[in-house]
DRENKE-422030 format. One record per residue: residue in three letters; x, y, z of N, C-alpha, C, O, CB in turn. Coordinates in steps of 0.05 Angstrom, whole numbers, padded with zeros to 5 digits, always signed. Glycine has a CB too. Layout:
DRENKE-422030
ALAXYZXYZXYZXYZXYZ...
This chain:
DRENKE-422030
MET-00385+00127-00144-00407+00105-00143-00410+00101-00115-00392+00102-00098-00401+00077-00159ALA-00434+00096-00114-00444+00095-00086-00432+00073-00063-00430+00076-00038-00473+00090-00089LYS-00424+00051-00080-00410+00028-00062-00384+00039-00053-00373+00027-00035-00404+00000-00078TYR-00374+00058-00063-00345+00069-00055-00347+00092-00033-00327+00104-00023-00330+00081-00084LYS-00378+00097-00026-00376+00124-00009-00371+00111+00018-00378+00089+00025-00407+00145-00010VAL-00358+00128+00031-00350+00121+00060-00370+00135+00078-00375+00159+00073-00319+00130+00068GLU-00384+00121+00098-00404+00135+00114-00394+00133+00143-00387+00112+00153-00433+00124+00109ILE-00394+00156+00155-00385+00164+00181-00406+00170+00201-00421+00190+00197-00369+00187+00179THR-00408+00156+00221-00430+00162+00239-00430+00193+00250-00409+00204+00259-00429+00140+00263GLY-00452+00204+00250-00455+00231+00259-00442+00252+00242-00435+00275+00250-00445+00234+00285ILE-00439+00243+00218-00424+00265+00201-00438+00264+00172-00436+00243+00159-00389+00260+00200ASN-00450+00284+00164-00463+00288+00139-00441+00294+00120-00438+00318+00113-00484+00311+00140THR-00421+00273+00108-00406+00280+00088-00411+00300+00062-00393+00311+00049-00401+00260+00081ASN-00437+00300+00059-00445+00323+00033-00443+00347+00046-00442+00365+00029-00478+00322+00019ASP-00441+00356+00069-00441+00379+00078-00411+00392+00086-00408+00416+00090-00459+00376+00100LEU-00392+00374+00086-00365+00380+00092-00353+00400+00074-00352+00398+00050-00350+00356+00091LYS-00342+00423+00089-00326+00444+00071-00303+00432+00057-00290+00415+00069-00315+00468+00088VAL-00297+00439+00036-00268+00436+00029-00258+00464+00021-00271+00481+00008-00263+00416+00005LEU-00231+00465+00032-00218+00490+00031-00200+00491+00004-00191+00470-00005-00200+00493+00058SER-00197+00513-00007-00184+00519-00028-00152+00520-00025-00145+00525-00002-00194+00543-00038ASN-00133+00516-00041-00108+00515-00035-00103+00543-00017-00090+00543+00004-00091+00513-00061GLU-00116+00565-00031-00108+00593-00022-00116+00596+00007-00103+00607+00025-00122+00616-00039GLU-00141+00584+00009-00152+00588+00039-00137+00571+00059-00136+00579+00082-00184+00580+00041THR-00125+00549+00054-00108+00531+00067-00084+00548+00075-00077+00550+00099-00100+00506+00048LEU-00071+00560+00056-00047+00572+00056-00049+00592+00083-00035+00590+00102-00042+00586+00026GLU-00070+00612+00078-00078+00631+00092-00081+00621+00122-00070+00634+00140-00103+00642+00079LEU-00093+00602+00128-00100+00591+00149-00075+00580+00167-00070+00585+00190-00120+00572+00142ILE-00061+00565+00152-00036+00557+00162-00018+00572+00171-00003+00566+00190-00024+00547+00147LYS-00018+00599+00156-00001+00622+00168-00014+00632+00196-00002+00637+00216+00002+00648+00145LYS-00039+00634+00193-00052+00642+00216-00045+00626+00245-00041+00635+00267-00082+00640+00209TYR-00046+00600+00238-00042+00582+00258-00015+00579+00266-00010+00573+00289-00053+00557+00250GLN+00004+00584+00250+00035+00582+00255+00038+00611+00271+00060+00614+00282+00055+00580+00225ASN+00022+00628+00272+00026+00653+00282+00008+00651+00313+00007+00670+00329+00016+00677+00257GLY-00002+00631+00315-00014+00628+00342-00048+00626+00346-00061+00625+00366-00004+00652+00359ASN-00057+00627+00318-00088+00625+00317-00101+00597+00321-00103+00584+00300-00098+00635+00291LEU-00109+00587+00341-00119+00561+00343-00144+00559+00329-00149+00538+00317-00122+00552+00370GLU-00161+00579+00328-00184+00573+00311-00179+00567+00286-00192+00548+00276-00201+00594+00310ALA-00160+00581+00269-00149+00571+00246-00139+00539+00244-00143+00525+00224-00128+00588+00241LYS-00127+00531+00264-00127+00501+00263-00148+00486+00263-00148+00467+00247-00114+00492+00281GLU-00172+00490+00279-00196+00481+00276-00211+00480+00245-00223+00461+00235-00210+00497+00295GLN-00205+00504+00236-00216+00506+00206-00203+00494+00186-00212+00490+00164-00218+00533+00196LEU-00175+00485+00195-00160+00471+00177-00169+00444+00177-00173+00431+00157-00131+00474+00182ILE-00172+00434+00202-00184+00405+00206-00209+00399+00192-00213+00380+00177-00191+00399+00236THR-00227+00421+00199-00253+00418+00184-00251+00417+00159-00267+00402+00147-00270+00436+00188GLY-00234+00431+00145-00240+00438+00116-00224+00415+00101-00225+00415+00077-00229+00470+00108ASN-00210+00394+00116-00196+00376+00103-00205+00346+00112-00192+00327+00106-00167+00382+00108LEU-00231+00344+00127-00238+00320+00131-00244+00301+00110-00243+00277+00112-00256+00322+00145LYS-00253+00319+00086-00261+00296+00060-00237+00283+00051-00238+00261+00040-00274+00309+00030LEU-00211+00297+00056-00189+00281+00046-00179+00259+00064-00161+00244+00057-00168+00298+00040ILE-00192+00256+00089-00191+00231+00103-00211+00211+00088-00205+00188+00083-00200+00234+00135LEU-00228+00220+00083-00252+00204+00071-00243+00191+00047-00246+00167+00042-00278+00223+00063SER-00229+00209+00030-00217+00195+00008-00197+00177+00011-00190+00162-00008-00209+00212-00009VAL-00183+00178+00038-00163+00155+00041-00174+00130+00049-00165+00108+00041-00143+00161+00060LEU-00196+00132+00066-00209+00109+00078-00224+00092+00055-00231+00069+00060-00228+00118+00100LYS-00227+00103+00034-00237+00083+00015-00224+00059+00005-00235+00039-00004-00242+00096-00006TYR-00193+00065+00009-00178+00045+00004-00179+00025+00028-00169+00003+00024-00150+00055-00003PHE-00190+00028+00052-00190+00009+00071-00219-00004+00078-00224-00016+00099-00177+00021+00095ASN-00232+00000+00062-00261-00012+00060-00258-00044+00066-00275-00057+00078-00274-00007+00029HIS-00239-00052+00059-00236-00083+00061-00230-00094+00088-00231-00118+00093-00214-00093+00043THR-00224-00073+00105-00216-00083+00133-00238-00086+00147-00260-00079+00140-00198-00064+00148ASN-00232-00100+00171-00255-00113+00185-00259-00090+00210-00278-00091+00225-00248-00147+00195ILE-00241-00074+00212-00240-00051+00229-00263-00029+00226-00267-00020+00203-00213-00038+00225ASN-00277-00021+00243-00297-00001+00239-00285+00026+00228-00265+00037+00237-00312+00005+00266LEU-00296+00032+00211-00286+00059+00193-00290+00085+00211-00276+00105+00210-00307+00063+00161ASP-00312+00083+00230-00312+00106+00247-00288+00109+00263-00280+00132+00269-00334+00106+00264ASP-00273+00085+00273-00249+00086+00286-00225+00098+00267-00207+00112+00276-00243+00057+00296LEU-00227+00090+00240-00208+00091+00221-00206+00124+00216-00186+00137+00213-00216+00072+00195PHE-00233+00132+00217-00232+00159+00215-00221+00177+00235-00207+00197+00231-00256+00167+00211GLN-00227+00168+00257-00215+00183+00282-00181+00181+00278-00169+00202+00279-00227+00166+00314ILE-00168+00159+00274-00143+00158+00268-00135+00172+00246-00113+00182+00249-00136+00135+00266GLY-00146+00176+00224-00138+00189+00204-00142+00222+00210-00133+00236+00193-00153+00178+00181VAL-00153+00232+00228-00159+00256+00244-00132+00261+00257-00120+00283+00256-00183+00251+00266ILE-00124+00243+00269-00096+00241+00286-00075+00252+00261-00061+00273+00263-00088+00204+00298GLY-00076+00233+00236-00051+00241+00220-00055+00269+00204-00037+00284+00197-00045+00217+00198LEU-00084+00273+00201-00085+00304+00192-00071+00324+00212-00053+00338+00203-00116+00314+00189ILE-00077+00326+00237-00067+00340+00255-00037+00343+00259-00025+00363+00263-00078+00332+00274LYS-00029+00319+00257+00005+00317+00254+00015+00332+00230+00036+00344+00233+00017+00285+00251ALA+00001+00333+00204+00002+00343+00183+00002+00373+00187+00020+00387+00177-00017+00333+00167ILE-00011+00381+00199-00023+00413+00202+00003+00425+00220+00016+00445+00216-00058+00415+00223ASP+00007+00405+00243+00026+00417+00260+00058+00416+00249+00075+00432+00256+00023+00402+00287ASN+00061+00399+00233+00090+00398+00221+00095+00409+00192+00117+00408+00180+00099+00369+00221PHE+00071+00421+00182+00073+00434+00151+00088+00456+00153+00084+00474+00170+00044+00443+00138ASP+00110+00456+00134+00126+00471+00129+00119+00490+00101+00119+00479+00079+00148+00454+00129LEU+00114+00513+00103+00110+00531+00079+00134+00537+00058+00132+00548+00035+00101+00557+00091ASN+00155+00528+00070+00182+00535+00055+00184+00512+00032+00198+00517+00012+00210+00534+00078TYR+00169+00487+00034+00172+00467+00015+00154+00476-00015+00159+00468-00038+00161+00439+00029ASN+00137+00492-00006+00117+00499-00028+00100+00475-00042+00098+00468-00066+00133+00513-00051LEU+00089+00464-00020+00075+00440-00028+00048+00444-00015+00045+00458+00004+00089+00413-00018LYS+00026+00429-00029-00003+00429-00019-00005+00414+00005+00008+00394+00008-00022+00417-00038LEU-00022+00424+00026-00024+00408+00049-00035+00382+00044-00028+00365+00060-00039+00421+00068SER-00050+00376+00028-00063+00351+00020-00038+00332+00013-00038+00308+00021-00083+00356-00006THR-00017+00343-00003+00003+00327-00015+00020+00314+00009+00028+00291+00009+00021+00345-00033TYR+00023+00332+00030+00041+00328+00055+00021+00306+00073+00030+00286+00085+00049+00362+00074ALA-00005+00314+00072-00019+00300+00093-00027+00268+00088-00030+00251+00106-00043+00317+00097VAL-00030+00265+00065-00040+00240+00053-00020+00214+00066-00030+00196+00078-00038+00242+00017PRO+00008+00215+00063+00024+00198+00072+00022+00197+00103+00026+00175+00112+00049+00203+00061LEU+00018+00212+00117+00017+00213+00151-00010+00203+00153-00013+00184+00169+00021+00246+00168ILE-00034+00212+00139-00059+00199+00147-00058+00167+00142-00070+00152+00158-00083+00212+00131VAL-00042+00157+00118-00043+00130+00113-00026+00116+00133-00031+00093+00139-00036+00125+00085GLY-00007+00127+00143+00011+00115+00158+00000+00116+00184+00007+00096+00197+00037+00125+00155GLU-00016+00133+00200-00030+00130+00222-00051+00104+00221-00051+00086+00238-00044+00156+00227ILE-00068+00106+00199-00086+00082+00195-00071+00060+00194-00078+00045+00212-00102+00083+00172LYS-00050+00050+00178-00039+00028+00176-00024+00018+00202-00022-00006+00208-00023+00031+00156ARG-00016+00038+00217-00004+00030+00245-00026+00019+00261-00025-00004+00271+00010+00054+00263TYR-00047+00035+00262-00070+00026+00277-00083-00003+00271-00091-00018+00288-00089+00047+00273ILE-00085-00005+00247-00091-00034+00232-00071-00054+00243-00080-00076+00249-00088-00033+00198ARG-00046-00049+00245-00027-00065+00248-00025-00074+00281-00020-00097+00289-00002-00051+00237ASP-00031-00056+00295-00029-00059+00324-00057-00071+00333-00060-00081+00356-00023-00031+00339ASN-00075-00071+00318-00103-00082+00326-00106-00109+00310-00129-00119+00308-00129-00059+00317SER-00085-00121+00300-00091-00146+00278-00095-00168+00297-00083-00167+00319-00065-00153+00255VAL-00111-00189+00289-00113-00211+00307-00096-00234+00300-00100-00256+00308-00139-00220+00308VAL-00077-00227+00283-00054-00245+00277-00027-00238+00290-00018-00216+00285-00051-00246+00248ARG-00016-00253+00303+00012-00249+00316+00034-00262+00300+00036-00285+00291+00014-00262+00346VAL+00051-00240+00298+00077-00247+00288+00098-00242+00303+00096-00226+00322+00081-00235+00265SER+00120-00252+00298+00145-00252+00313+00148-00221+00315+00142-00205+00298+00171-00268+00299ARG+00160-00216+00343+00169-00189+00349+00191-00177+00329+00188-00155+00320+00180-00190+00378GLY+00210-00189+00324+00232-00185+00305+00222-00180+00277+00235-00162+00265+00250-00207+00305THR+00204-00192+00264+00192-00187+00238+00171-00161+00241+00166-00144+00223+00176-00214+00228LYS+00159-00163+00265+00142-00138+00267+00158-00106+00270+00151-00084+00260+00123-00144+00296GLU+00179-00111+00283+00200-00086+00288+00214-00081+00261+00222-00059+00256+00224-00094+00313LEU+00218-00105+00242+00234-00098+00219+00211-00083+00200+00217-00066+00183+00250-00127+00204ALA+00183-00092+00204+00158-00078+00182+00160-00050+00190+00159-00031+00173+00121-00090+00186TYR+00163-00046+00219+00157-00014+00229+00181+00001+00216+00178+00023+00206+00158-00009+00266GLN+00208-00014+00216+00231+00006+00206+00230+00012+00178+00238+00032+00167+00260-00005+00211ILE+00218-00013+00165+00215-00007+00131+00191+00017+00129+00193+00036+00113+00203-00041+00111LEU+00174+00015+00143+00147+00036+00142+00158+00059+00149+00156+00078+00133+00119+00031+00163LYS+00171+00063+00171+00184+00091+00181+00203+00101+00157+00203+00124+00148+00203+00086+00211PHE+00218+00085+00150+00236+00092+00126+00225+00103+00102+00233+00124+00092+00250+00070+00116LYS+00206+00088+00092+00188+00097+00070+00175+00125+00075+00177+00144+00060+00165+00076+00066GLU+00160+00123+00098+00149+00148+00103+00165+00173+00104+00157+00194+00095+00137+00147+00125GLU+00192+00168+00117+00208+00189+00120+00216+00201+00090+00215+00225+00083+00232+00179+00138TYR+00226+00177+00075+00240+00183+00047+00214+00197+00033+00219+00220+00025+00254+00152+00029THR+00193+00188+00029+00169+00198+00014+00166+00227+00025+00163+00245+00009+00141+00179+00019ASN+00167+00231+00048+00160+00258+00057+00182+00281+00049+00178+00304+00043+00157+00257+00089ASN+00207+00268+00048+00227+00283+00038+00233+00292+00010+00241+00313+00001+00244+00273+00046TYR+00226+00265-00003+00234+00267-00030+00209+00263-00051+00213+00259-00075+00257+00247-00035GLY+00184+00263-00038+00161+00263-00058+00157+00238-00071+00139+00236-00087+00164+00282-00078ILE+00171+00218-00066+00168+00192-00084+00175+00170-00064+00192+00173-00048+00189+00190-00111GLU+00159+00142-00066+00168+00122-00049+00197+00111-00059+00206+00113-00082+00146+00098-00047PRO+00211+00100-00036+00238+00086-00043+00237+00064-00055+00216+00052-00052+00253+00080-00022THR+00255+00052-00072+00252+00024-00079+00265+00006-00062+00282+00012-00045+00262+00019-00105ASN+00256-00020-00068+00264-00040-00048+00296-00044-00046+00306-00052-00025+00251-00068-00057SER+00310-00037-00067+00335-00038-00067+00351-00013-00049+00374-00014-00040+00341-00040-00094LEU+00336+00004-00048+00346+00030-00032+00341+00021-00006+00360+00018+00008+00332+00058-00038ILE+00315+00016+00004+00309+00005+00028+00328-00014+00040+00335-00014+00064+00286-00006+00026SER+00337-00031+00022+00351-00055+00031+00381-00046+00033+00395-00060+00046+00347-00080+00010GLU+00390-00023+00023+00417-00015+00027+00417+00007+00053+00436+00012+00068+00430-00002-00001ALA+00390+00019+00052+00390+00037+00080+00390+00025+00103+00402+00035+00122+00367+00054+00083LEU+00373-00003+00105+00373-00015+00127+00386-00039+00131+00382-00053+00151+00353-00016+00133GLN+00405-00045+00109+00420-00067+00113+00410-00095+00114+00419-00114+00127+00432-00063+00133ILE+00387-00094+00098+00374-00122+00100+00372-00133+00072+00375-00117+00054+00345-00121+00113GLU+00369-00158+00066+00365-00171+00040+00336-00165+00032+00317-00164+00048+00371-00202+00042GLU+00335-00161+00004+00313-00151-00009+00286-00163-00002+00265-00151+00004+00318-00152-00037TYR+00288-00192-00005+00267-00208-00001+00251-00205+00029+00226-00206+00032+00278-00234-00005LYS+00268-00201+00047+00257-00193+00078+00239-00168+00076+00221-00165+00093+00283-00184+00101ILE+00242-00150+00056+00223-00130+00059+00196-00135+00053+00178-00126+00066+00230-00111+00044ALA+00192-00153+00031+00164-00164+00025+00149-00182+00048+00125-00182+00055+00167-00182-00002TYR+00170-00196+00057+00164-00218+00078+00153-00202+00107+00134-00209+00121+00194-00237+00085ALA+00168-00185+00109+00157-00167+00133+00133-00151+00134+00118-00148+00154+00174-00148+00139LEU+00130-00139+00107+00109-00124+00103+00081-00139+00099+00059-00128+00103+00115-00107+00083ASP+00085-00165+00088+00060-00182+00084+00050-00194+00107+00028-00203+00107+00064-00202+00066SER+00068-00195+00130+00060-00204+00153+00044-00186+00169+00035-00193+00191+00080-00212+00166LEU+00040-00163+00160+00022-00140+00172-00004-00143+00157-00022-00129+00166+00036-00108+00168ARG-00010-00156+00139-00034-00152+00123-00060-00167+00141-00058-00186+00157-00029-00166+00090GLN-00083-00153+00135-00102-00164+00153-00112-00191+00143-00116-00196+00119-00125-00144+00156PRO-00116-00208+00162-00129-00232+00151-00153-00232+00135-00168-00212+00139-00135-00247+00171LYS-00159-00249+00118-00185-00252+00111-00202-00275+00117-00190-00296+00118-00185-00248+00088SER-00232-00276+00120-00242-00293+00127-00250-00311+00105-00258-00302+00084-00258-00286+00142ILE-00246-00343+00110-00248-00356+00086-00276-00359+00075-00282-00376+00057-00237-00381+00089TYR-00295-00340+00088-00327-00340+00076-00329-00313+00067-00351-00304+00063-00353-00346+00101GLU-00308-00298+00062-00308-00277+00048-00317-00277+00022-00304-00291+00006-00286-00269+00049PRO-00341-00261+00012-00346-00269-00021-00329-00258-00039-00324-00235-00036-00373-00260-00032ILE-00321-00270-00056-00301-00258-00075-00312-00255-00105-00299-00241-00121-00275-00277-00076TYR-00336-00266-00112-00348-00264-00134-00378-00268-00134-00386-00288-00122-00336-00281-00150ASN-00395-00254-00144-00422-00255-00154-00432-00245-00175-00435-00221-00176-00435-00247-00139ASP-00441-00261-00195-00454-00247-00222-00484-00249-00222-00497-00249-00243-00444-00263-00251GLY-00497-00249-00196-00525-00246-00197-00538-00276-00185-00559-00278-00172-00536-00238-00229GLY-00523-00292-00192-00530-00323-00183-00517-00332-00154-00518-00319-00133-00517-00345-00207ASP-00507-00355-00157-00497-00365-00127-00468-00350-00127-00453-00346-00146-00494-00402-00124THR-00463-00344-00098-00440-00331-00086-00413-00345-00086-00414-00365-00072-00447-00325-00059ILE-00390-00342-00097-00370-00359-00095-00351-00343-00071-00343-00320-00073-00355-00364-00124TYR-00346-00358-00051-00334-00350-00028-00302-00364-00030-00295-00385-00042-00353-00360-00002LEU-00283-00344-00014-00256-00353-00013-00255-00387-00010-00245-00404-00025-00242-00336+00012PHE-00267-00390+00012-00270-00422+00015-00271-00441-00007-00257-00461-00008-00293-00429+00027ASP-00289-00432-00026-00290-00448-00048-00262-00453-00067-00256-00472-00080-00311-00436-00063GLN-00250-00432-00063-00221-00430-00081-00197-00444-00067-00176-00448-00079-00211-00396-00085LEU-00203-00451-00042-00177-00467-00029-00173-00488-00035-00193-00503-00033-00175-00470-00003ALA-00150-00499-00045-00140-00523-00052-00136-00541-00027-00131-00531-00006-00115-00518-00066ASP-00139-00566-00029-00134-00587-00005-00105-00601-00017-00102-00620-00032-00164-00614-00002LYS-00086-00585-00008-00057-00594-00010-00049-00621-00007-00031-00631-00021-00043-00583+00008LYS-00067-00634+00015-00060-00664+00023-00067-00678+00003-00051-00696-00003-00071-00676+00047GLU-00093-00675-00014-00100-00692-00034-00093-00686-00064-00102-00698-00083-00126-00694-00032GLN-00072-00661-00064-00064-00653-00087-00040-00667-00100-00020-00669-00086-00061-00628-00085ASN-00041-00675-00123-00018-00691-00135-00004-00671-00152-00015-00659-00170-00028-00717-00152TYR+00019-00667-00147+00040-00651-00160+00049-00662-00182+00053-00686-00181+00061-00645-00145ASP+00053-00648-00206+00063-00656-00229+00096-00655-00231+00108-00636-00241+00050-00639-00250LYS+00109-00678-00219+00141-00675-00218+00149-00664-00246+00161-00642-00247+00157-00707-00212ASP+00144-00678-00267+00150-00669-00292+00150-00645-00302+00167-00636-00317+00137-00679-00305LEU+00128-00631-00293+00122-00605-00296+00141-00586-00281+00150-00566-00291+00094-00600-00287LYS+00146-00593-00262+00169-00580-00242+00198-00576-00256+00211-00556-00260+00173-00600-00214ILE+00202-00606-00264+00229-00606-00281+00229-00590-00306+00249-00578-00314+00236-00634-00288SER+00204-00592-00320+00204-00575-00344+00205-00544-00341+00213-00529-00359+00181-00581-00360LEU+00196-00536-00317+00195-00509-00313+00226-00500-00304+00235-00478-00311+00171-00502-00291VAL+00239-00516-00291+00269-00507-00283+00284-00507-00309+00298-00488-00317+00284-00528-00262LYS+00280-00530-00324+00296-00525-00354+00289-00499-00366+00306-00482-00371+00289-00547-00378ALA+00261-00496-00372+00252-00471-00388+00268-00448-00373+00282-00432-00386+00216-00466-00387PHE+00266-00447-00348+00276-00421-00339+00305-00417-00345+00316-00395-00350+00270-00418-00309GLN+00316-00438-00346+00351-00435-00347+00354-00430-00381+00375-00424-00391+00374-00470-00332LYS+00332-00434-00396+00333-00427-00426+00331-00402-00433+00344-00393-00451+00314-00440-00441ILE+00313-00385-00417+00307-00359-00426+00329-00340-00421+00348-00345-00407+00283-00350-00415LYS+00325-00315-00433+00348-00297-00435+00350-00286-00401+00332-00287-00385+00341-00270-00460GLU+00374-00277-00399+00387-00269-00372+00364-00247-00359+00355-00248-00337+00419-00253-00377ARG+00358-00228-00379+00343-00204-00367+00314-00211-00361+00300-00198-00345+00343-00180-00386GLU+00306-00232-00376+00280-00242-00369+00278-00257-00345+00258-00257-00330+00269-00257-00388LYS+00303-00271-00340+00303-00287-00312+00304-00264-00286+00291-00266-00265+00333-00308-00311ARG+00321-00244-00293+00323-00225-00275+00293-00215-00268+00284-00218-00245+00342-00204-00285ILE+00279-00204-00286+00254-00192-00277+00230-00210-00266+00211-00202-00252+00243-00176-00299LEU+00235-00236-00276+00218-00257-00264+00220-00260-00232+00201-00258-00216+00226-00285-00278ILE+00248-00267-00225+00259-00263-00199+00252-00241-00184+00238-00246-00164+00283-00264-00200ASN+00260-00213-00191+00248-00193-00177+00221-00192-00175+00212-00187-00153+00256-00172-00186ARG+00205-00196-00193+00175-00196-00194+00161-00215-00173+00143-00209-00157+00166-00204-00223PHE+00173-00242-00175+00152-00262-00166+00170-00276-00142+00163-00296-00129+00140-00284-00194ILE+00194-00264-00138+00203-00278-00114+00215-00254-00098+00209-00254-00075+00225-00303-00119VAL+00228-00238-00106+00235-00212-00085+00210-00197-00084+00207-00184-00064+00261-00189-00097GLY+00189-00195-00102+00166-00181-00097+00169-00154-00102+00155-00138-00088+00158-00185-00072LYS+00183-00145-00119+00184-00118-00134+00161-00110-00147+00146-00127-00156+00204-00118-00154THR+00157-00084-00149+00136-00077-00173+00146-00072-00197+00171-00070-00195+00119-00054-00168GLN+00137-00067-00222+00148-00065-00244+00161-00038-00246+00181-00034-00259+00131-00071-00264MET+00148-00018-00232+00162+00007-00234+00193+00008-00218+00211+00022-00226+00142+00029-00221GLU+00196-00012-00193+00218-00012-00184+00239-00027-00198+00263-00021-00196+00214-00020-00162ILE+00228-00046-00212+00251-00059-00227+00258-00045-00248+00282-00045-00255+00245-00085-00238ALA+00236-00027-00261+00250-00006-00284+00270+00012-00278+00289+00017-00292+00233+00011-00294LEU+00263+00024-00250+00285+00041-00243+00306+00030-00236+00325+00045-00236+00280+00056-00227ASP+00311+00001-00226+00337-00012-00226+00353-00016-00244+00378-00015-00242+00336-00031-00220MET+00335-00024-00274+00349-00029-00295+00349-00007-00315+00358-00012-00338+00340-00050-00305GLY+00342+00015-00310+00344+00035-00324+00329+00039-00350+00336+00053-00369+00367+00035-00326ILE+00306+00024-00347+00287+00025-00371+00257+00032-00362+00250+00036-00339+00286-00004-00388SER+00243+00032-00383+00213+00044-00372+00196+00017-00358+00203-00007-00359+00192+00059-00401GLN+00173+00027-00348+00154+00009-00336+00143-00005-00359+00138-00029-00354+00133+00024-00318ALA+00138+00003-00379+00121-00010-00407+00142-00031-00416+00134-00053-00424+00114+00017-00437GLN+00171-00025-00414+00189-00047-00424+00190-00071-00404+00193-00093-00413+00218-00037-00428VAL+00187-00066-00380+00192-00084-00359+00166-00102-00360+00167-00126-00355+00197-00069-00330SER+00145-00090-00366+00117-00100-00372+00120-00122-00394+00116-00146-00391+00098-00076-00382ARG+00126-00111-00415+00129-00128-00441+00153-00149-00439+00153-00168-00455+00133-00109-00467LEU+00174-00146-00422+00191-00168-00422+00187-00187-00406+00198-00208-00407+00213-00162-00419GLU+00165-00179-00383+00156-00199-00367+00137-00219-00380+00135-00243-00374+00143-00187-00345LYS+00121-00203-00400+00100-00223-00413+00115-00239-00428+00108-00262-00429+00076-00211-00431ASN+00139-00230-00443+00151-00246-00462+00161-00271-00446+00158-00294-00454+00174-00230-00476ALA+00174-00263-00423+00186-00285-00408+00165-00309-00399+00173-00333-00397+00200-00273-00382ILE+00141-00301-00395+00120-00320-00390+00115-00338-00410+00115-00363-00409+00097-00307-00385ASN+00111-00322-00430+00105-00338-00456+00124-00354-00466+00118-00376-00477+00099-00322-00478ASN+00150-00348-00464+00170-00364-00471+00173-00387-00456+00181-00407-00468+00192-00352-00469ILE+00168-00388-00429+00169-00405-00410+00143-00426-00420+00147-00451-00421+00168-00389-00380ARG+00122-00417-00425+00100-00436-00430+00106-00450-00459+00098-00473-00462+00072-00420-00430LYS+00116-00440-00476+00124-00449-00503+00146-00473-00497+00146-00495-00508+00137-00423-00521LEU+00163-00466-00479+00184-00490-00474+00176-00515-00456+00188-00537-00456+00210-00477-00459ILE+00156-00509-00441+00143-00533-00425+00122-00546-00439+00112-00565-00427+00131-00526-00400LYS+00110-00538-00465+00095-00552-00476+00101-00571-00491+00083-00585-00502+00083-00540-00485
C-alpha cells in the first residue's frame, strides 16, 4: 500500500535491483576472494532490504534519509562478516544488524535523557540479544537475558522502554474522515481524577482468588513485560494456551469484581 512506501531522496526505489540468493552467494565468494566490485554489487543489490526494514521506523521523527544511510552501514557490516559455512541467506543475517544500527542511531539521537546506568544496561541487553540472535537464529527470552546478565527480569523492560522515542501530545491517533483525535485528547488529568478505592480492594481480592497459573501469566505479561511467546517457552506450553489462559484470567477477575 502506498502509505507504507519508503521514499529516499535521490533514489528511485522502483529501479533498485534485487539479487537472487544464487547471485548473492556468488558475489560473496568473489568479495571474500578480494573482488571489491562484488561488494559494491552486493550493497546495491540489497538496498531494498534496508527499505523493507525502514517501514517499521516510519513513526520516528528522524529523517528517513538518515536512517537509510545508517541501514547501509548495517548492511556493509553484514557483508563483511558473513560466513558461508552457516548456510544462511545474507538477508537473514543482515536484517538484525541493520535493525541494530538503526536502533542505536535513534537511541543516540533521542531528545530524552535517561540515566547513564539505565542506558548502559539497555545497551548490554540489546548487544546480548543481537549476539544471541545471530548465533542461534532466535531472540533470547527475558529469563535467559536475566540469567546471562545477572539482572532482575523487570529491569529488562524498564531499560528498553527508556530508549523509546517520545511522542508528541499533538500526534494524531485516529481519524475517521471527521475531526482528528490527537494524543492530547486522550490524556487523563490525574490531579482531578478520583480513584475508586473500593475497586482497588476488589481487584486485589479477585487476584488472590484466581488460579496460580493465571496469576503467573498476568504478572509476567503486565508487570514483568514478557510476550506471550516468552511465557509459553518458560511454562512449556503453546502460545495459544497462554493467550487463552490470559483471557480467562482477565474474565475471571472481571466476574469477581462485579
